[in-house]
Biopython code that builds the backbone (N, CA, C, O; Angstrom):
import numpy as np
from Bio.PDB.StructureBuilder import StructureBuilder

atoms = [
    (1, "UNK", "N", (-51.680, -34.193, -61.001)),
    (1, "UNK", "CA", (-52.578, -35.146, -60.810)),
    (1, "UNK", "C", (-53.096, -36.142, -61.932)),
    (1, "UNK", "O", (-53.412, -35.712, -63.042)),
    (2, "UNK", "N", (-53.173, -37.480, -61.607)),
    (2, "UNK", "CA", (-53.547, -38.446, -62.516)),
    (2, "UNK", "C", (-54.604, -38.467, -62.461)),
    (2, "UNK", "O", (-55.252, -38.230, -61.441)),
    (3, "UNK", "N", (-55.188, -38.844, -63.869)),
    (3, "UNK", "CA", (-56.312, -38.688, -64.489)),
    (3, "UNK", "C", (-56.746, -40.307, -65.191)),
    (3, "UNK", "O", (-56.111, -40.902, -66.061)),
    (4, "UNK", "N", (-58.045, -40.774, -64.489)),
    (4, "UNK", "CA", (-58.532, -42.188, -64.981)),
    (4, "UNK", "C", (-59.737, -41.918, -66.029)),
    (4, "UNK", "O", (-60.664, -41.125, -65.865)),
    (5, "UNK", "N", (-59.563, -42.564, -66.885)),
    (5, "UNK", "CA", (-60.680, -42.213, -68.054)),
    (5, "UNK", "C", (-61.390, -43.396, -67.822)),
    (5, "UNK", "O", (-60.899, -44.264, -67.102)),
    (6, "UNK", "N", (-62.513, -43.540, -68.357)),
    (6, "UNK", "CA", (-63.549, -44.813, -68.567)),
    (6, "UNK", "C", (-65.072, -44.249, -68.480)),
    (6, "UNK", "O", (-65.488, -43.104, -68.656)),
    (7, "UNK", "N", (-65.674, -45.301, -68.188)),
    (7, "UNK", "CA", (-67.104, -45.177, -67.904)),
    (7, "UNK", "C", (-67.628, -45.819, -66.538)),
    (7, "UNK", "O", (-67.426, -46.999, -66.252)),
    (8, "UNK", "N", (-68.402, -44.817, -65.629)),
    (8, "UNK", "CA", (-68.629, -45.096, -64.171)),
    (8, "UNK", "C", (-69.223, -46.712, -64.133)),
    (8, "UNK", "O", (-68.953, -47.384, -63.137)),
    (9, "UNK", "N", (-69.885, -47.204, -65.033)),
    (9, "UNK", "CA", (-70.712, -48.591, -64.615)),
    (9, "UNK", "C", (-69.807, -49.513, -65.172)),
    (9, "UNK", "O", (-70.301, -50.629, -65.011)),
    (10, "UNK", "N", (-68.592, -49.604, -65.817)),
    (10, "UNK", "CA", (-67.478, -50.434, -65.922)),
    (10, "UNK", "C", (-67.057, -51.275, -64.816)),
    (10, "UNK", "O", (-66.559, -50.769, -63.810)),
    (11, "UNK", "N", (-67.222, -52.512, -64.936)),
    (11, "UNK", "CA", (-66.405, -53.230, -63.626)),
    (11, "UNK", "C", (-64.983, -53.010, -63.727)),
    (11, "UNK", "O", (-64.504, -52.854, -62.603)),
    (12, "UNK", "N", (-64.435, -52.964, -64.320)),
    (12, "UNK", "CA", (-62.843, -52.987, -64.578)),
    (12, "UNK", "C", (-62.405, -51.701, -64.079)),
    (12, "UNK", "O", (-61.431, -51.559, -63.340)),
    (13, "UNK", "N", (-63.414, -50.431, -64.651)),
    (13, "UNK", "CA", (-62.905, -49.239, -64.198)),
    (13, "UNK", "C", (-63.137, -49.044, -62.233)),
    (13, "UNK", "O", (-62.322, -48.507, -61.482)),
    (14, "UNK", "N", (-64.294, -49.581, -61.886)),
    (14, "UNK", "CA", (-64.646, -49.891, -60.515)),
    (14, "UNK", "C", (-63.281, -50.120, -59.741)),
    (14, "UNK", "O", (-62.697, -49.397, -58.932)),
    (15, "UNK", "N", (-62.886, -51.694, -60.394)),
    (15, "UNK", "CA", (-61.920, -52.066, -59.874)),
    (15, "UNK", "C", (-60.636, -51.312, -59.645)),
    (15, "UNK", "O", (-60.001, -51.312, -58.590)),
    (16, "UNK", "N", (-60.354, -50.729, -60.647)),
    (16, "UNK", "CA", (-59.331, -49.501, -60.938)),
    (16, "UNK", "C", (-59.415, -48.401, -59.921)),
    (16, "UNK", "O", (-58.375, -47.986, -59.410)),
    (17, "UNK", "N", (-60.748, -47.829, -59.544)),
    (17, "UNK", "CA", (-61.118, -46.566, -58.822)),
    (17, "UNK", "C", (-60.815, -47.175, -57.444)),
    (17, "UNK", "O", (-60.254, -46.449, -56.624)),
    (18, "UNK", "N", (-61.205, -48.740, -57.026)),
    (18, "UNK", "CA", (-61.012, -49.117, -55.569)),
    (18, "UNK", "C", (-59.584, -49.230, -55.185)),
    (18, "UNK", "O", (-59.173, -49.036, -54.041)),
    (19, "UNK", "N", (-58.921, -49.524, -56.106)),
    (19, "UNK", "CA", (-57.649, -49.906, -56.062)),
    (19, "UNK", "C", (-56.779, -48.459, -55.598)),
    (19, "UNK", "O", (-56.101, -48.335, -54.579)),
    (20, "UNK", "N", (-57.019, -47.419, -56.668)),
    (20, "UNK", "CA", (-56.551, -46.316, -56.239)),
    (20, "UNK", "C", (-56.790, -45.432, -55.088)),
    (20, "UNK", "O", (-55.901, -44.816, -54.500)),
    (21, "UNK", "N", (-58.212, -45.404, -54.762)),
    (21, "UNK", "CA", (-58.520, -45.102, -53.419)),
    (21, "UNK", "C", (-57.979, -45.996, -52.347)),
    (21, "UNK", "O", (-57.358, -45.353, -51.501)),
    (22, "UNK", "N", (-58.025, -47.280, -52.126)),
    (22, "UNK", "CA", (-57.318, -48.036, -51.447)),
    (22, "UNK", "C", (-55.837, -47.474, -51.055)),
    (22, "UNK", "O", (-55.526, -47.018, -49.955)),
    (23, "UNK", "N", (-55.029, -47.600, -52.145)),
    (23, "UNK", "CA", (-53.609, -46.840, -51.859)),
    (23, "UNK", "C", (-53.493, -45.380, -51.677)),
    (23, "UNK", "O", (-52.429, -44.762, -51.710)),
    (24, "UNK", "N", (-54.669, -44.871, -51.480)),
    (24, "UNK", "CA", (-54.611, -43.297, -51.153)),
    (24, "UNK", "C", (-53.968, -42.293, -52.445)),
    (24, "UNK", "O", (-53.413, -41.206, -52.288)),
    (25, "UNK", "N", (-54.208, -42.961, -53.670)),
    (25, "UNK", "CA", (-53.617, -42.145, -54.577)),
    (25, "UNK", "C", (-54.759, -41.226, -55.196)),
    (25, "UNK", "O", (-55.743, -41.762, -55.707)),
    (26, "UNK", "N", (-54.615, -39.687, -55.144)),
    (26, "UNK", "CA", (-55.192, -38.896, -55.912)),
    (26, "UNK", "C", (-55.196, -39.129, -57.433)),
    (26, "UNK", "O", (-54.333, -39.593, -58.178)),
    (27, "UNK", "N", (-56.488, -38.643, -57.670)),
    (27, "UNK", "CA", (-57.094, -39.050, -59.005)),
    (27, "UNK", "C", (-58.035, -38.485, -59.565)),
    (27, "UNK", "O", (-58.884, -38.180, -58.727)),
    (28, "UNK", "N", (-58.370, -38.128, -60.798)),
    (28, "UNK", "CA", (-59.449, -37.486, -61.276)),
    (28, "UNK", "C", (-60.147, -38.364, -62.132)),
    (28, "UNK", "O", (-59.540, -38.897, -63.061)),
    (29, "UNK", "N", (-61.527, -38.614, -61.908)),
    (29, "UNK", "CA", (-62.175, -39.309, -62.823)),
    (29, "UNK", "C", (-62.874, -38.598, -63.996)),
    (29, "UNK", "O", (-63.604, -37.613, -63.884)),
    (30, "UNK", "N", (-62.523, -39.289, -65.233)),
    (30, "UNK", "CA", (-63.049, -38.743, -66.624)),
    (30, "UNK", "C", (-64.020, -39.811, -66.974)),
    (30, "UNK", "O", (-63.669, -40.971, -67.191)),
    (31, "UNK", "N", (-65.176, -39.419, -67.022)),
    (31, "UNK", "CA", (-66.491, -40.170, -67.507)),
    (31, "UNK", "C", (-66.711, -40.001, -69.110)),
    (31, "UNK", "O", (-67.297, -39.002, -69.528)),
    (32, "UNK", "N", (-66.256, -40.939, -69.941)),
    (32, "UNK", "CA", (-66.423, -40.587, -71.265)),
    (32, "UNK", "C", (-68.027, -40.371, -71.627)),
    (32, "UNK", "O", (-68.410, -39.588, -72.497)),
    (33, "UNK", "N", (-68.780, -41.083, -70.926)),
    (33, "UNK", "CA", (-70.137, -40.569, -71.161)),
    (33, "UNK", "C", (-70.520, -39.502, -70.743)),
    (33, "UNK", "O", (-71.206, -38.809, -71.495)),
    (34, "UNK", "N", (-70.236, -39.084, -69.561)),
    (34, "UNK", "CA", (-70.509, -37.555, -68.971)),
    (34, "UNK", "C", (-69.748, -36.628, -69.280)),
    (34, "UNK", "O", (-70.268, -35.520, -69.413)),
    (35, "UNK", "N", (-68.533, -36.742, -69.457)),
    (35, "UNK", "CA", (-67.592, -35.535, -69.674)),
    (35, "UNK", "C", (-67.180, -35.599, -71.121)),
    (35, "UNK", "O", (-66.516, -34.604, -71.410)),
    (36, "UNK", "N", (-67.350, -36.443, -72.146)),
    (36, "UNK", "CA", (-67.116, -36.191, -73.365)),
    (36, "UNK", "C", (-65.457, -36.929, -73.615)),
    (36, "UNK", "O", (-64.808, -37.498, -72.737)),
    (37, "UNK", "N", (-65.099, -36.753, -74.841)),
    (37, "UNK", "CA", (-63.932, -37.341, -75.278)),
    (37, "UNK", "C", (-63.331, -36.441, -76.507)),
    (37, "UNK", "O", (-63.733, -36.742, -77.631)),
    (38, "UNK", "N", (-62.498, -35.476, -76.398)),
    (38, "UNK", "CA", (-61.863, -34.659, -77.263)),
    (38, "UNK", "C", (-61.349, -35.353, -78.201)),
    (38, "UNK", "O", (-60.976, -36.485, -77.894)),
    (39, "UNK", "N", (-61.164, -34.870, -79.690)),
    (39, "UNK", "CA", (-60.499, -35.826, -80.827)),
    (39, "UNK", "C", (-59.223, -35.573, -80.426)),
    (39, "UNK", "O", (-58.460, -36.529, -80.565)),
    (40, "UNK", "N", (-58.688, -34.427, -79.901)),
    (40, "UNK", "CA", (-57.178, -34.337, -79.873)),
    (40, "UNK", "C", (-56.930, -35.420, -78.824)),
    (40, "UNK", "O", (-56.092, -36.263, -79.146)),
    (41, "UNK", "N", (-57.543, -35.556, -77.553)),
    (41, "UNK", "CA", (-56.851, -36.415, -76.642)),
    (41, "UNK", "C", (-56.907, -37.746, -77.254)),
    (41, "UNK", "O", (-55.926, -38.435, -76.974)),
    (42, "UNK", "N", (-57.869, -38.359, -78.090)),
    (42, "UNK", "CA", (-57.819, -39.479, -78.599)),
    (42, "UNK", "C", (-56.771, -39.567, -79.789)),
    (42, "UNK", "O", (-56.068, -40.575, -79.863)),
    (43, "UNK", "N", (-56.652, -38.640, -80.639)),
    (43, "UNK", "CA", (-55.546, -38.783, -81.602)),
    (43, "UNK", "C", (-54.327, -38.810, -80.689)),
    (43, "UNK", "O", (-53.584, -39.709, -81.082)),
    (44, "UNK", "N", (-53.863, -38.231, -79.706)),
    (44, "UNK", "CA", (-52.715, -38.412, -78.891)),
    (44, "UNK", "C", (-52.640, -40.034, -78.350)),
    (44, "UNK", "O", (-51.676, -40.778, -78.531)),
    (45, "UNK", "N", (-53.530, -40.284, -77.849)),
    (45, "UNK", "CA", (-53.349, -41.741, -77.325)),
    (45, "UNK", "C", (-53.019, -42.728, -78.444)),
    (45, "UNK", "O", (-52.105, -43.552, -78.436)),
    (46, "UNK", "N", (-53.950, -42.497, -79.445)),
    (46, "UNK", "CA", (-53.793, -43.647, -80.824)),
    (46, "UNK", "C", (-52.183, -43.557, -81.583)),
    (46, "UNK", "O", (-51.565, -44.407, -82.225)),
    (47, "UNK", "N", (-51.782, -41.953, -81.146)),
    (47, "UNK", "CA", (-50.392, -41.752, -81.834)),
    (47, "UNK", "C", (-49.359, -42.365, -80.507)),
    (47, "UNK", "O", (-48.161, -42.609, -80.655)),
    (48, "UNK", "N", (-49.858, -42.481, -79.665)),
    (48, "UNK", "CA", (-48.916, -42.945, -78.202)),
    (48, "UNK", "C", (-48.894, -44.502, -78.349)),
    (48, "UNK", "O", (-47.857, -45.138, -78.543)),
    (49, "UNK", "N", (-50.236, -45.097, -78.230)),
    (49, "UNK", "CA", (-50.068, -46.610, -77.991)),
    (49, "UNK", "C", (-50.688, -47.165, -79.398)),
    (49, "UNK", "O", (-50.502, -48.347, -79.686)),
    (50, "UNK", "N", (-51.338, -46.410, -80.169)),
    (50, "UNK", "CA", (-51.871, -47.517, -81.327)),
    (50, "UNK", "C", (-53.183, -47.778, -81.176)),
    (50, "UNK", "O", (-53.603, -48.220, -80.107)),
    (51, "UNK", "N", (-54.006, -47.534, -82.238)),
    (51, "UNK", "CA", (-55.762, -47.599, -82.559)),
    (51, "UNK", "C", (-55.666, -49.335, -82.200)),
    (51, "UNK", "O", (-56.790, -49.659, -81.817)),
    (52, "UNK", "N", (-54.937, -50.281, -82.193)),
    (52, "UNK", "CA", (-55.332, -51.544, -82.279)),
    (52, "UNK", "C", (-55.185, -51.782, -80.619)),
    (52, "UNK", "O", (-56.033, -52.524, -80.125)),
    (53, "UNK", "N", (-54.332, -51.298, -79.862)),
    (53, "UNK", "CA", (-54.272, -51.304, -78.406)),
    (53, "UNK", "C", (-55.931, -50.705, -77.662)),
    (53, "UNK", "O", (-56.572, -51.215, -76.743)),
    (54, "UNK", "N", (-56.236, -49.474, -78.477)),
    (54, "UNK", "CA", (-57.165, -48.888, -77.958)),
    (54, "UNK", "C", (-58.539, -49.392, -78.020)),
    (54, "UNK", "O", (-59.370, -49.161, -77.141)),
    (55, "UNK", "N", (-58.761, -50.079, -79.065)),
    (55, "UNK", "CA", (-59.809, -50.403, -79.627)),
    (55, "UNK", "C", (-60.559, -51.897, -78.921)),
    (55, "UNK", "O", (-60.122, -52.999, -79.253)),
    (56, "UNK", "N", (-61.626, -51.770, -78.008)),
    (56, "UNK", "CA", (-62.086, -52.689, -77.423)),
    (56, "UNK", "C", (-62.917, -53.393, -78.550)),
    (56, "UNK", "O", (-63.866, -52.815, -79.081)),
    (57, "UNK", "N", (-62.432, -54.978, -78.985)),
    (57, "UNK", "CA", (-63.257, -55.697, -79.839)),
    (57, "UNK", "C", (-63.954, -56.696, -79.091)),
    (57, "UNK", "O", (-64.498, -57.573, -79.762)),
    (58, "UNK", "N", (-64.052, -56.752, -77.908)),
    (58, "UNK", "CA", (-64.668, -57.657, -76.998)),
    (58, "UNK", "C", (-66.027, -57.231, -76.268)),
    (58, "UNK", "O", (-66.537, -58.115, -75.580)),
    (59, "UNK", "N", (-66.531, -56.283, -76.311)),
    (59, "UNK", "CA", (-67.589, -55.515, -75.943)),
    (59, "UNK", "C", (-68.646, -55.298, -76.667)),
    (59, "UNK", "O", (-68.589, -55.034, -77.868)),
    (60, "UNK", "N", (-69.703, -55.390, -76.004)),
    (60, "UNK", "CA", (-71.147, -55.125, -76.673)),
    (60, "UNK", "C", (-71.489, -54.078, -77.704)),
    (60, "UNK", "O", (-72.245, -54.197, -78.668)),
    (61, "UNK", "N", (-70.767, -52.998, -77.304)),
    (61, "UNK", "CA", (-70.705, -51.928, -78.479)),
    (61, "UNK", "C", (-70.078, -52.520, -79.893)),
    (61, "UNK", "O", (-70.518, -52.328, -81.026)),
    (62, "UNK", "N", (-68.977, -53.260, -79.514)),
    (62, "UNK", "CA", (-68.053, -53.661, -80.827)),
    (62, "UNK", "C", (-69.392, -54.819, -81.552)),
    (62, "UNK", "O", (-69.871, -54.547, -82.653)),
    (63, "UNK", "N", (-69.758, -55.803, -80.933)),
    (63, "UNK", "CA", (-70.730, -56.691, -81.293)),
    (63, "UNK", "C", (-71.829, -56.148, -82.059)),
    (63, "UNK", "O", (-72.268, -56.745, -83.042)),
    (64, "UNK", "N", (-72.337, -54.942, -81.618)),
    (64, "UNK", "CA", (-73.530, -54.656, -81.843)),
    (64, "UNK", "C", (-73.386, -53.279, -83.490)),
    (64, "UNK", "O", (-74.296, -52.640, -84.018)),
    (65, "UNK", "N", (-72.069, -53.299, -83.784)),
    (65, "UNK", "CA", (-71.895, -52.579, -85.051)),
    (65, "UNK", "C", (-72.008, -53.276, -86.050)),
    (65, "UNK", "O", (-71.822, -54.491, -86.118)),
    (66, "UNK", "N", (-72.242, -52.733, -86.684)),
    (66, "UNK", "CA", (-72.651, -53.543, -88.362)),
    (66, "UNK", "C", (-71.333, -54.125, -88.882)),
    (66, "UNK", "O", (-70.263, -53.584, -88.605)),
    (67, "UNK", "N", (-71.412, -55.240, -89.641)),
    (67, "UNK", "CA", (-70.171, -55.799, -90.044)),
    (67, "UNK", "C", (-69.371, -54.775, -91.056)),
    (67, "UNK", "O", (-68.143, -54.710, -90.991)),
    (68, "UNK", "N", (-69.953, -54.153, -91.789)),
    (68, "UNK", "CA", (-69.455, -53.121, -92.488)),
    (68, "UNK", "C", (-68.443, -52.127, -91.783)),
    (68, "UNK", "O", (-67.303, -51.845, -92.153)),
    (69, "UNK", "N", (-69.096, -51.693, -90.743)),
    (69, "UNK", "CA", (-68.108, -50.753, -89.700)),
    (69, "UNK", "C", (-66.847, -51.583, -89.125)),
    (69, "UNK", "O", (-65.792, -51.022, -88.828)),
    (70, "UNK", "N", (-67.035, -52.818, -89.011)),
    (70, "UNK", "CA", (-66.124, -53.652, -88.320)),
    (70, "UNK", "C", (-64.958, -54.000, -89.140)),
    (70, "UNK", "O", (-63.879, -54.351, -88.662)),
    (71, "UNK", "N", (-65.239, -53.880, -90.516)),
    (71, "UNK", "CA", (-64.210, -54.634, -91.481)),
    (71, "UNK", "C", (-63.250, -53.479, -92.113)),
    (71, "UNK", "O", (-63.473, -52.286, -91.908)),
    (72, "UNK", "N", (-62.289, -53.892, -92.807)),
    (72, "UNK", "CA", (-61.141, -52.936, -93.202)),
    (72, "UNK", "C", (-60.950, -51.937, -92.370)),
    (72, "UNK", "O", (-60.807, -50.899, -93.016)),
    (73, "UNK", "N", (-60.872, -51.744, -91.072)),
    (73, "UNK", "CA", (-60.260, -51.035, -90.069)),
    (73, "UNK", "C", (-58.814, -50.284, -90.641)),
    (73, "UNK", "O", (-57.972, -50.955, -91.238)),
    (74, "UNK", "N", (-58.676, -49.176, -90.447)),
    (74, "UNK", "CA", (-57.572, -48.593, -90.257)),
    (74, "UNK", "C", (-57.472, -47.315, -89.057)),
    (74, "UNK", "O", (-58.472, -47.069, -88.382)),
    (75, "UNK", "N", (-56.559, -46.760, -88.914)),
    (75, "UNK", "CA", (-56.218, -45.717, -88.210)),
    (75, "UNK", "C", (-57.321, -45.023, -88.001)),
    (75, "UNK", "O", (-57.940, -45.133, -86.942)),
    (76, "UNK", "N", (-57.787, -44.054, -89.186)),
    (76, "UNK", "CA", (-58.523, -43.193, -89.285)),
    (76, "UNK", "C", (-60.267, -43.641, -88.989)),
    (76, "UNK", "O", (-61.067, -43.046, -88.266)),
    (77, "UNK", "N", (-60.472, -44.779, -89.750)),
    (77, "UNK", "CA", (-61.563, -45.450, -89.460)),
    (77, "UNK", "C", (-61.686, -45.564, -88.077)),
    (77, "UNK", "O", (-62.549, -44.921, -87.479)),
    (78, "UNK", "N", (-60.892, -46.337, -87.485)),
    (78, "UNK", "CA", (-60.813, -46.740, -85.938)),
    (78, "UNK", "C", (-61.274, -45.463, -85.147)),
    (78, "UNK", "O", (-62.217, -45.411, -84.356)),
    (79, "UNK", "N", (-60.398, -44.403, -85.524)),
    (79, "UNK", "CA", (-60.572, -43.270, -84.432)),
    (79, "UNK", "C", (-61.887, -42.601, -84.589)),
    (79, "UNK", "O", (-62.479, -41.981, -83.706)),
    (80, "UNK", "N", (-62.377, -42.844, -86.116)),
    (80, "UNK", "CA", (-63.679, -42.131, -86.124)),
    (80, "UNK", "C", (-64.825, -42.834, -85.104)),
    (80, "UNK", "O", (-65.589, -42.084, -84.495)),
    (81, "UNK", "N", (-64.924, -44.303, -84.935)),
    (81, "UNK", "CA", (-65.690, -45.179, -84.413)),
    (81, "UNK", "C", (-65.440, -44.778, -82.983)),
    (81, "UNK", "O", (-66.365, -44.444, -82.242)),
    (82, "UNK", "N", (-64.427, -44.809, -82.676)),
    (82, "UNK", "CA", (-64.169, -44.571, -81.184)),
    (82, "UNK", "C", (-64.416, -43.192, -80.559)),
    (82, "UNK", "O", (-64.554, -42.931, -79.364)),
    (83, "UNK", "N", (-64.445, -42.280, -81.719)),
    (83, "UNK", "CA", (-64.688, -40.900, -81.192)),
    (83, "UNK", "C", (-66.717, -40.996, -80.830)),
    (83, "UNK", "O", (-67.375, -40.658, -79.847)),
    (84, "UNK", "N", (-67.093, -41.587, -82.111)),
    (84, "UNK", "CA", (-68.472, -41.736, -82.161)),
    (84, "UNK", "C", (-69.130, -42.426, -81.094)),
    (84, "UNK", "O", (-70.239, -42.100, -80.670)),
    (85, "UNK", "N", (-68.267, -43.632, -80.547)),
    (85, "UNK", "CA", (-68.713, -44.416, -79.509)),
    (85, "UNK", "C", (-67.775, -44.795, -78.619)),
    (85, "UNK", "O", (-67.102, -45.818, -78.745)),
    (86, "UNK", "N", (-67.669, -43.853, -77.516)),
    (86, "UNK", "CA", (-66.458, -44.100, -76.766)),
    (86, "UNK", "C", (-66.243, -45.332, -75.638)),
    (86, "UNK", "O", (-65.262, -45.572, -74.935)),
    (87, "UNK", "N", (-67.533, -46.017, -75.739)),
    (87, "UNK", "CA", (-67.458, -47.262, -75.273)),
    (87, "UNK", "C", (-66.459, -48.433, -75.879)),
    (87, "UNK", "O", (-66.120, -49.414, -75.217)),
    (88, "UNK", "N", (-66.131, -48.235, -76.943)),
    (88, "UNK", "CA", (-65.290, -48.875, -77.963)),
    (88, "UNK", "C", (-64.080, -49.008, -77.554)),
    (88, "UNK", "O", (-63.466, -50.019, -77.895)),
    (89, "UNK", "N", (-63.408, -47.950, -76.669)),
    (89, "UNK", "CA", (-62.166, -47.723, -76.111)),
    (89, "UNK", "C", (-62.175, -48.653, -74.772)),
    (89, "UNK", "O", (-62.967, -48.755, -73.835)),
    (90, "UNK", "N", (-61.031, -49.239, -75.076)),
    (90, "UNK", "CA", (-60.509, -50.382, -73.569)),
    (90, "UNK", "C", (-60.331, -49.144, -72.383)),
    (90, "UNK", "O", (-60.011, -47.963, -72.511)),
    (91, "UNK", "N", (-60.650, -49.877, -71.298)),
    (91, "UNK", "CA", (-60.545, -48.774, -70.477)),
    (91, "UNK", "C", (-60.234, -50.077, -68.968)),
    (91, "UNK", "O", (-60.143, -51.304, -68.925)),
    (92, "UNK", "N", (-60.165, -49.071, -68.028)),
    (92, "UNK", "CA", (-59.890, -47.605, -67.829)),
    (92, "UNK", "C", (-58.293, -47.669, -68.686)),
    (92, "UNK", "O", (-57.517, -48.566, -69.015)),
    (93, "UNK", "N", (-58.342, -46.147, -68.811)),
    (93, "UNK", "CA", (-56.809, -45.374, -69.296)),
    (93, "UNK", "C", (-56.491, -44.722, -68.316)),
    (93, "UNK", "O", (-57.224, -43.762, -68.080)),
    (94, "UNK", "N", (-55.355, -44.950, -67.408)),
    (94, "UNK", "CA", (-54.787, -44.017, -66.477)),
    (94, "UNK", "C", (-53.511, -43.429, -67.044)),
    (94, "UNK", "O", (-52.429, -43.952, -67.309)),
    (95, "UNK", "N", (-54.036, -41.970, -67.172)),
    (95, "UNK", "CA", (-52.829, -41.190, -67.321)),
    (95, "UNK", "C", (-52.280, -40.766, -65.890)),
    (95, "UNK", "O", (-52.970, -40.387, -64.944)),
    (96, "UNK", "N", (-50.951, -40.903, -65.924)),
    (96, "UNK", "CA", (-50.184, -40.406, -64.758)),
    (96, "UNK", "C", (-49.354, -39.268, -64.881)),
    (96, "UNK", "O", (-48.531, -38.976, -64.014)),
    (97, "UNK", "N", (-49.593, -38.352, -66.315)),
    (97, "UNK", "CA", (-48.739, -37.268, -66.828)),
    (97, "UNK", "C", (-47.549, -38.024, -67.384)),
    (97, "UNK", "O", (-47.129, -37.388, -68.351)),
    (98, "UNK", "N", (-46.894, -39.020, -67.194)),
    (98, "UNK", "CA", (-45.754, -39.204, -67.964)),
    (98, "UNK", "C", (-45.824, -40.811, -68.846)),
    (98, "UNK", "O", (-45.071, -41.354, -69.654)),
    (99, "UNK", "N", (-47.022, -41.161, -68.260)),
    (99, "UNK", "CA", (-47.451, -42.401, -69.220)),
    (99, "UNK", "C", (-48.935, -42.683, -69.112)),
    (99, "UNK", "O", (-49.708, -42.175, -68.299)),
    (100, "UNK", "N", (-49.212, -43.554, -70.035)),
    (100, "UNK", "CA", (-50.968, -44.197, -70.062)),
    (100, "UNK", "C", (-50.894, -45.439, -69.982)),
    (100, "UNK", "O", (-50.256, -46.079, -70.818)),
    (101, "UNK", "N", (-51.497, -45.989, -69.016)),
    (101, "UNK", "CA", (-51.675, -47.640, -68.975)),
    (101, "UNK", "C", (-52.906, -47.827, -69.428)),
    (101, "UNK", "O", (-53.754, -47.049, -68.992)),
    (102, "UNK", "N", (-53.237, -48.630, -70.171)),
    (102, "UNK", "CA", (-54.354, -49.097, -70.890)),
    (102, "UNK", "C", (-55.018, -50.508, -70.398)),
    (102, "UNK", "O", (-54.626, -51.586, -70.844)),
    (103, "UNK", "N", (-56.232, -50.369, -69.277)),
    (103, "UNK", "CA", (-56.609, -51.644, -68.904)),
    (103, "UNK", "C", (-56.149, -51.471, -67.529)),
    (103, "UNK", "O", (-55.487, -50.479, -67.225)),
    (104, "UNK", "N", (-56.498, -52.493, -66.565)),
    (104, "UNK", "CA", (-56.254, -52.326, -65.190)),
    (104, "UNK", "C", (-55.863, -53.541, -64.757)),
    (104, "UNK", "O", (-56.556, -54.550, -64.893)),
    (105, "UNK", "N", (-54.358, -53.508, -64.033)),
    (105, "UNK", "CA", (-53.792, -54.517, -63.322)),
    (105, "UNK", "C", (-53.082, -54.105, -62.327)),
    (105, "UNK", "O", (-52.145, -53.307, -62.316)),
    (106, "UNK", "N", (-53.640, -54.768, -61.372)),
    (106, "UNK", "CA", (-53.014, -54.429, -59.775)),
    (106, "UNK", "C", (-51.330, -54.319, -59.991)),
    (106, "UNK", "O", (-50.681, -53.274, -59.951)),
    (107, "UNK", "N", (-50.791, -55.728, -60.240)),
    (107, "UNK", "CA", (-49.399, -55.356, -60.630)),
    (107, "UNK", "C", (-49.096, -54.258, -61.380)),
    (107, "UNK", "O", (-48.122, -53.627, -60.968)),
    (108, "UNK", "N", (-49.651, -53.826, -62.385)),
    (108, "UNK", "CA", (-48.912, -52.748, -63.279)),
    (108, "UNK", "C", (-49.202, -51.161, -62.449)),
    (108, "UNK", "O", (-48.401, -50.229, -62.511)),
    (109, "UNK", "N", (-50.308, -51.126, -61.809)),
    (109, "UNK", "CA", (-50.476, -49.987, -61.024)),
    (109, "UNK", "C", (-49.843, -50.094, -59.780)),
    (109, "UNK", "O", (-49.704, -49.010, -59.214)),
    (110, "UNK", "N", (-49.442, -51.019, -59.218)),
    (110, "UNK", "CA", (-48.800, -50.950, -57.868)),
    (110, "UNK", "C", (-47.080, -50.612, -58.164)),
    (110, "UNK", "O", (-46.315, -50.281, -57.258)),
    (111, "UNK", "N", (-46.652, -50.775, -59.656)),
    (111, "UNK", "CA", (-45.407, -50.407, -59.851)),
    (111, "UNK", "C", (-45.205, -48.935, -60.370)),
    (111, "UNK", "O", (-44.181, -48.554, -60.936)),
    (112, "UNK", "N", (-46.220, -48.217, -60.129)),
    (112, "UNK", "CA", (-46.196, -46.808, -60.575)),
    (112, "UNK", "C", (-46.008, -46.059, -59.417)),
    (112, "UNK", "O", (-46.513, -46.185, -58.302)),
    (113, "UNK", "N", (-45.007, -45.070, -59.961)),
    (113, "UNK", "CA", (-44.654, -44.200, -58.510)),
    (113, "UNK", "C", (-45.307, -42.783, -58.697)),
    (113, "UNK", "O", (-45.113, -42.177, -59.751)),
    (114, "UNK", "N", (-45.867, -42.390, -57.969)),
    (114, "UNK", "CA", (-46.979, -40.987, -57.562)),
    (114, "UNK", "C", (-46.145, -39.933, -57.968)),
    (114, "UNK", "O", (-46.526, -38.767, -57.861)),
]
sb = StructureBuilder()
sb.init_structure("model")
sb.init_model(0)
sb.init_chain("A")
sb.init_seg("    ")
for serial, (resi, resn, name, xyz) in enumerate(atoms, 1):
    if name == "N":
        sb.init_residue(resn, " ", resi, " ")
    sb.init_atom(name, np.array(xyz, "f"), 0.0, 1.0, " ", f" {name:<3s}", serial, name[0])
structure = sb.get_structure()
């Protein structure tokens, strides 16, 4: 079964959920705020797609971080920030079992095979 990771009140996550529901794709929703985020899972994502891809530098959480936390980032520091603040992770993340899709694009989702 596919898993969609994100936070429930994110507009992009809502669009992804509506799309998956609309095409009848079974999936489980994992809310970072409610269900948490394991360090192992985050480190697997970082190893697969890179911390630069996962880190959301556009959101309010990023802008609210002190400048010292945002400067001189590397993989370890970025992973630590994302574990402390899961809303720093770009969302949604769709895990199909064979690949991870970061963000939502109807075209990209349409090309996935169940």
